[in-house]
CHARMM internal coordinates of N, CA and C (Angstrom, degrees):
IC EDIT
DIST 1 N 1 CA 1.4747
DIST 1 CA 1 C 1.5181
ANGL 1 N 1 CA 1 C 110.82
DIST 1 C 2 N 1.3253
ANGL 1 CA 1 C 2 N 115.78
DIHE 1 N 1 CA 1 C 2 N -35.22
DIST 2 N 2 CA 1.4666
ANGL 1 C 2 N 2 CA 118.46
DIHE 1 CA 1 C 2 N 2 CA -178.89
DIST 2 CA 2 C 1.5243
ANGL 2 N 2 CA 2 C 110.96
DIHE 1 C 2 N 2 CA 2 C -62.86
DIST 2 C 3 N 1.3278
ANGL 2 CA 2 C 3 N 115.70
DIHE 2 N 2 CA 2 C 3 N -42.91
DIST 3 N 3 CA 1.4737
ANGL 2 C 3 N 3 CA 119.17
DIHE 2 CA 2 C 3 N 3 CA -179.21
DIST 3 CA 3 C 1.5263
ANGL 3 N 3 CA 3 C 110.11
DIHE 2 C 3 N 3 CA 3 C -63.24
DIST 3 C 4 N 1.3228
ANGL 3 CA 3 C 4 N 116.89
DIHE 3 N 3 CA 3 C 4 N -36.84
DIST 4 N 4 CA 1.4670
ANGL 3 C 4 N 4 CA 120.45
DIHE 3 CA 3 C 4 N 4 CA -179.99
DIST 4 CA 4 C 1.5265
ANGL 4 N 4 CA 4 C 109.60
DIHE 3 C 4 N 4 CA 4 C -64.92
DIST 4 C 5 N 1.3259
ANGL 4 CA 4 C 5 N 117.11
DIHE 4 N 4 CA 4 C 5 N -42.43
DIST 5 N 5 CA 1.4647
ANGL 4 C 5 N 5 CA 120.14
DIHE 4 CA 4 C 5 N 5 CA -179.65
DIST 5 CA 5 C 1.5213
ANGL 5 N 5 CA 5 C 109.84
DIHE 4 C 5 N 5 CA 5 C -65.10
DIST 5 C 6 N 1.3242
ANGL 5 CA 5 C 6 N 117.10
DIHE 5 N 5 CA 5 C 6 N -37.62
DIST 6 N 6 CA 1.4715
ANGL 5 C 6 N 6 CA 120.22
DIHE 5 CA 5 C 6 N 6 CA 178.66
DIST 6 CA 6 C 1.5223
ANGL 6 N 6 CA 6 C 110.07
DIHE 5 C 6 N 6 CA 6 C -65.76
DIST 6 C 7 N 1.3241
ANGL 6 CA 6 C 7 N 116.62
DIHE 6 N 6 CA 6 C 7 N -43.49
DIST 7 N 7 CA 1.4686
ANGL 6 C 7 N 7 CA 120.62
DIHE 6 CA 6 C 7 N 7 CA 179.95
DIST 7 CA 7 C 1.5246
ANGL 7 N 7 CA 7 C 109.73
DIHE 6 C 7 N 7 CA 7 C -63.16
DIST 7 C 8 N 1.3320
ANGL 7 CA 7 C 8 N 116.43
DIHE 7 N 7 CA 7 C 8 N -42.42
DIST 8 N 8 CA 1.4684
ANGL 7 C 8 N 8 CA 120.43
DIHE 7 CA 7 C 8 N 8 CA 179.98
DIST 8 CA 8 C 1.5203
ANGL 8 N 8 CA 8 C 110.21
DIHE 7 C 8 N 8 CA 8 C -63.05
DIST 8 C 9 N 1.3361
ANGL 8 CA 8 C 9 N 116.65
DIHE 8 N 8 CA 8 C 9 N -45.06
DIST 9 N 9 CA 1.4602
ANGL 8 C 9 N 9 CA 120.42
DIHE 8 CA 8 C 9 N 9 CA 179.77
DIST 9 CA 9 C 1.5211
ANGL 9 N 9 CA 9 C 110.20
DIHE 8 C 9 N 9 CA 9 C -62.32
DIST 9 C 10 N 1.3109
ANGL 9 CA 9 C 10 N 117.55
DIHE 9 N 9 CA 9 C 10 N -42.63
DIST 10 N 10 CA 1.4659
ANGL 9 C 10 N 10 CA 121.62
DIHE 9 CA 9 C 10 N 10 CA 179.73
DIST 10 CA 10 C 1.5193
ANGL 10 N 10 CA 10 C 110.96
DIHE 9 C 10 N 10 CA 10 C -64.09
DIST 10 C 11 N 1.3228
ANGL 10 CA 10 C 11 N 115.96
DIHE 10 N 10 CA 10 C 11 N -42.04
DIST 11 N 11 CA 1.4763
ANGL 10 C 11 N 11 CA 119.82
DIHE 10 CA 10 C 11 N 11 CA -179.95
DIST 11 CA 11 C 1.5184
ANGL 11 N 11 CA 11 C 110.66
DIHE 10 C 11 N 11 CA 11 C -63.41
DIST 11 C 12 N 1.3321
ANGL 11 CA 11 C 12 N 116.97
DIHE 11 N 11 CA 11 C 12 N -43.94
DIST 12 N 12 CA 1.4733
ANGL 11 C 12 N 12 CA 121.17
DIHE 11 CA 11 C 12 N 12 CA 179.48
DIST 12 CA 12 C 1.5197
ANGL 12 N 12 CA 12 C 109.71
DIHE 11 C 12 N 12 CA 12 C -63.57
DIST 12 C 13 N 1.3336
ANGL 12 CA 12 C 13 N 116.74
DIHE 12 N 12 CA 12 C 13 N -43.29
DIST 13 N 13 CA 1.4720
ANGL 12 C 13 N 13 CA 120.36
DIHE 12 CA 12 C 13 N 13 CA -179.92
DIST 13 CA 13 C 1.5238
ANGL 13 N 13 CA 13 C 110.47
DIHE 12 C 13 N 13 CA 13 C -60.54
DIST 13 C 14 N 1.3291
ANGL 13 CA 13 C 14 N 116.73
DIHE 13 N 13 CA 13 C 14 N -45.93
DIST 14 N 14 CA 1.4718
ANGL 13 C 14 N 14 CA 120.89
DIHE 13 CA 13 C 14 N 14 CA 179.53
DIST 14 CA 14 C 1.5200
ANGL 14 N 14 CA 14 C 110.13
DIHE 13 C 14 N 14 CA 14 C -63.82
DIST 14 C 15 N 1.3230
ANGL 14 CA 14 C 15 N 117.20
DIHE 14 N 14 CA 14 C 15 N -41.38
DIST 15 N 15 CA 1.4635
ANGL 14 C 15 N 15 CA 121.18
DIHE 14 CA 14 C 15 N 15 CA -179.64
DIST 15 CA 15 C 1.5296
ANGL 15 N 15 CA 15 C 110.10
DIHE 14 C 15 N 15 CA 15 C -61.84
DIST 15 C 16 N 1.3340
ANGL 15 CA 15 C 16 N 116.79
DIHE 15 N 15 CA 15 C 16 N -44.46
DIST 16 N 16 CA 1.4675
ANGL 15 C 16 N 16 CA 120.27
DIHE 15 CA 15 C 16 N 16 CA 179.07
DIST 16 CA 16 C 1.5269
ANGL 16 N 16 CA 16 C 110.01
DIHE 15 C 16 N 16 CA 16 C -64.56
DIST 16 C 17 N 1.3349
ANGL 16 CA 16 C 17 N 117.00
DIHE 16 N 16 CA 16 C 17 N -42.19
DIST 17 N 17 CA 1.4675
ANGL 16 C 17 N 17 CA 120.74
DIHE 16 CA 16 C 17 N 17 CA -179.68
DIST 17 CA 17 C 1.5271
ANGL 17 N 17 CA 17 C 110.13
DIHE 16 C 17 N 17 CA 17 C -61.63
DIST 17 C 18 N 1.3284
ANGL 17 CA 17 C 18 N 116.53
DIHE 17 N 17 CA 17 C 18 N -46.14
DIST 18 N 18 CA 1.4711
ANGL 17 C 18 N 18 CA 119.84
DIHE 17 CA 17 C 18 N 18 CA 179.86
DIST 18 CA 18 C 1.5212
ANGL 18 N 18 CA 18 C 109.83
DIHE 17 C 18 N 18 CA 18 C -65.29
DIST 18 C 19 N 1.3117
ANGL 18 CA 18 C 19 N 117.53
DIHE 18 N 18 CA 18 C 19 N -36.77
DIST 19 N 19 CA 1.4598
ANGL 18 C 19 N 19 CA 121.47
DIHE 18 CA 18 C 19 N 19 CA 179.18
DIST 19 CA 19 C 1.5192
ANGL 19 N 19 CA 19 C 110.99
DIHE 18 C 19 N 19 CA 19 C -62.77
DIST 19 C 20 N 1.3308
ANGL 19 CA 19 C 20 N 115.85
DIHE 19 N 19 CA 19 C 20 N -45.52
DIST 20 N 20 CA 1.4630
ANGL 19 C 20 N 20 CA 119.66
DIHE 19 CA 19 C 20 N 20 CA 179.97
DIST 20 CA 20 C 1.5219
ANGL 20 N 20 CA 20 C 109.95
DIHE 19 C 20 N 20 CA 20 C -66.93
DIST 20 C 21 N 1.3293
ANGL 20 CA 20 C 21 N 117.10
DIHE 20 N 20 CA 20 C 21 N -42.33
DIST 21 N 21 CA 1.4666
ANGL 20 C 21 N 21 CA 120.77
DIHE 20 CA 20 C 21 N 21 CA -179.88
DIST 21 CA 21 C 1.5292
ANGL 21 N 21 CA 21 C 110.17
DIHE 20 C 21 N 21 CA 21 C -65.40
DIST 21 C 22 N 1.3253
ANGL 21 CA 21 C 22 N 117.35
DIHE 21 N 21 CA 21 C 22 N -33.63
DIST 22 N 22 CA 1.4575
ANGL 21 C 22 N 22 CA 120.91
DIHE 21 CA 21 C 22 N 22 CA -179.03
DIST 22 CA 22 C 1.5199
ANGL 22 N 22 CA 22 C 112.18
DIHE 21 C 22 N 22 CA 22 C -75.78
DIST 22 C 23 N 1.3321
ANGL 22 CA 22 C 23 N 116.70
DIHE 22 N 22 CA 22 C 23 N -32.44
DIST 23 N 23 CA 1.4744
ANGL 22 C 23 N 23 CA 120.08
DIHE 22 CA 22 C 23 N 23 CA -178.33
DIST 23 CA 23 C 1.5265
ANGL 23 N 23 CA 23 C 111.16
DIHE 22 C 23 N 23 CA 23 C -74.85
DIST 23 C 24 N 1.3151
ANGL 23 CA 23 C 24 N 118.05
DIHE 23 N 23 CA 23 C 24 N -40.39
DIST 24 N 24 CA 1.4615
ANGL 23 C 24 N 24 CA 121.23
DIHE 23 CA 23 C 24 N 24 CA -176.86
DIST 24 CA 24 C 1.5288
ANGL 24 N 24 CA 24 C 112.29
DIHE 23 C 24 N 24 CA 24 C -58.21
DIST 24 C 25 N 1.3343
ANGL 24 CA 24 C 25 N 119.56
DIHE 24 N 24 CA 24 C 25 N -54.00
DIST 25 N 25 CA 1.4730
ANGL 24 C 25 N 25 CA 120.88
DIHE 24 CA 24 C 25 N 25 CA 179.63
DIST 25 CA 25 C 1.5256
ANGL 25 N 25 CA 25 C 110.95
DIHE 24 C 25 N 25 CA 25 C -60.44
DIST 25 C 26 N 1.3216
ANGL 25 CA 25 C 26 N 117.62
DIHE 25 N 25 CA 25 C 26 N -35.57
DIST 26 N 26 CA 1.4703
ANGL 25 C 26 N 26 CA 120.71
DIHE 25 CA 25 C 26 N 26 CA -178.83
DIST 26 CA 26 C 1.5194
ANGL 26 N 26 CA 26 C 109.12
DIHE 25 C 26 N 26 CA 26 C -63.29
DIST 26 C 27 N 1.3105
ANGL 26 CA 26 C 27 N 117.34
DIHE 26 N 26 CA 26 C 27 N -44.74
DIST 27 N 27 CA 1.4636
ANGL 26 C 27 N 27 CA 120.49
DIHE 26 CA 26 C 27 N 27 CA 179.98
DIST 27 CA 27 C 1.5283
ANGL 27 N 27 CA 27 C 109.79
DIHE 26 C 27 N 27 CA 27 C -63.46
DIST 27 C 28 N 1.3191
ANGL 27 CA 27 C 28 N 116.63
DIHE 27 N 27 CA 27 C 28 N -42.12
DIST 28 N 28 CA 1.4658
ANGL 27 C 28 N 28 CA 120.37
DIHE 27 CA 27 C 28 N 28 CA -179.63
DIST 28 CA 28 C 1.5256
ANGL 28 N 28 CA 28 C 109.49
DIHE 27 C 28 N 28 CA 28 C -62.64
DIST 28 C 29 N 1.3260
ANGL 28 CA 28 C 29 N 117.03
DIHE 28 N 28 CA 28 C 29 N -43.22
DIST 29 N 29 CA 1.4630
ANGL 28 C 29 N 29 CA 120.44
DIHE 28 CA 28 C 29 N 29 CA -179.74
DIST 29 CA 29 C 1.5284
ANGL 29 N 29 CA 29 C 109.98
DIHE 28 C 29 N 29 CA 29 C -63.57
DIST 29 C 30 N 1.3370
ANGL 29 CA 29 C 30 N 117.06
DIHE 29 N 29 CA 29 C 30 N -41.21
DIST 30 N 30 CA 1.4538
ANGL 29 C 30 N 30 CA 120.20
DIHE 29 CA 29 C 30 N 30 CA -179.59
DIST 30 CA 30 C 1.5238
ANGL 30 N 30 CA 30 C 109.91
DIHE 29 C 30 N 30 CA 30 C -63.17
DIST 30 C 31 N 1.3316
ANGL 30 CA 30 C 31 N 116.85
DIHE 30 N 30 CA 30 C 31 N -40.46
DIST 31 N 31 CA 1.4704
ANGL 30 C 31 N 31 CA 120.21
DIHE 30 CA 30 C 31 N 31 CA -179.71
DIST 31 CA 31 C 1.5252
ANGL 31 N 31 CA 31 C 109.96
DIHE 30 C 31 N 31 CA 31 C -65.91
DIST 31 C 32 N 1.3358
ANGL 31 CA 31 C 32 N 117.27
DIHE 31 N 31 CA 31 C 32 N -42.45
DIST 32 N 32 CA 1.4524
ANGL 31 C 32 N 32 CA 120.54
DIHE 31 CA 31 C 32 N 32 CA -179.04
DIST 32 CA 32 C 1.5284
ANGL 32 N 32 CA 32 C 109.89
DIHE 31 C 32 N 32 CA 32 C -65.59
DIST 32 C 33 N 1.3369
ANGL 32 CA 32 C 33 N 116.23
DIHE 32 N 32 CA 32 C 33 N -39.40
DIST 33 N 33 CA 1.4702
ANGL 32 C 33 N 33 CA 120.37
DIHE 32 CA 32 C 33 N 33 CA 179.66
DIST 33 CA 33 C 1.5366
ANGL 33 N 33 CA 33 C 109.05
DIHE 32 C 33 N 33 CA 33 C -64.64
DIST 33 C 34 N 1.3307
ANGL 33 CA 33 C 34 N 116.03
DIHE 33 N 33 CA 33 C 34 N -45.93
DIST 34 N 34 CA 1.4737
ANGL 33 C 34 N 34 CA 119.70
DIHE 33 CA 33 C 34 N 34 CA 179.87
DIST 34 CA 34 C 1.5146
ANGL 34 N 34 CA 34 C 109.89
DIHE 33 C 34 N 34 CA 34 C -61.23
DIST 34 C 35 N 1.3400
ANGL 34 CA 34 C 35 N 117.28
DIHE 34 N 34 CA 34 C 35 N -38.77
DIST 35 N 35 CA 1.4535
ANGL 34 C 35 N 35 CA 120.85
DIHE 34 CA 34 C 35 N 35 CA -179.51
DIST 35 CA 35 C 1.5324
ANGL 35 N 35 CA 35 C 110.48
DIHE 34 C 35 N 35 CA 35 C -67.43
DIST 35 C 36 N 1.3256
ANGL 35 CA 35 C 36 N 116.39
DIHE 35 N 35 CA 35 C 36 N -37.73
DIST 36 N 36 CA 1.4703
ANGL 35 C 36 N 36 CA 119.73
DIHE 35 CA 35 C 36 N 36 CA -179.55
DIST 36 CA 36 C 1.5314
ANGL 36 N 36 CA 36 C 110.39
DIHE 35 C 36 N 36 CA 36 C -67.82
DIST 36 C 37 N 1.3226
ANGL 36 CA 36 C 37 N 116.64
DIHE 36 N 36 CA 36 C 37 N -39.87
DIST 37 N 37 CA 1.4665
ANGL 36 C 37 N 37 CA 120.66
DIHE 36 CA 36 C 37 N 37 CA -178.43
DIST 37 CA 37 C 1.5162
ANGL 37 N 37 CA 37 C 107.69
DIHE 36 C 37 N 37 CA 37 C -73.54
END
COOR INIT
IC SEED 1 N 1 CA 1 C
IC BUILD
């Protein structure tokens, strides 16, 4: 059970990290697009 909890925690951490990394570039792209238009 301990290994499962560790895997779950690691998966959630990676998911949050990818989510934050994915949102930041998207916002930057939206700002650049708005600035270009």
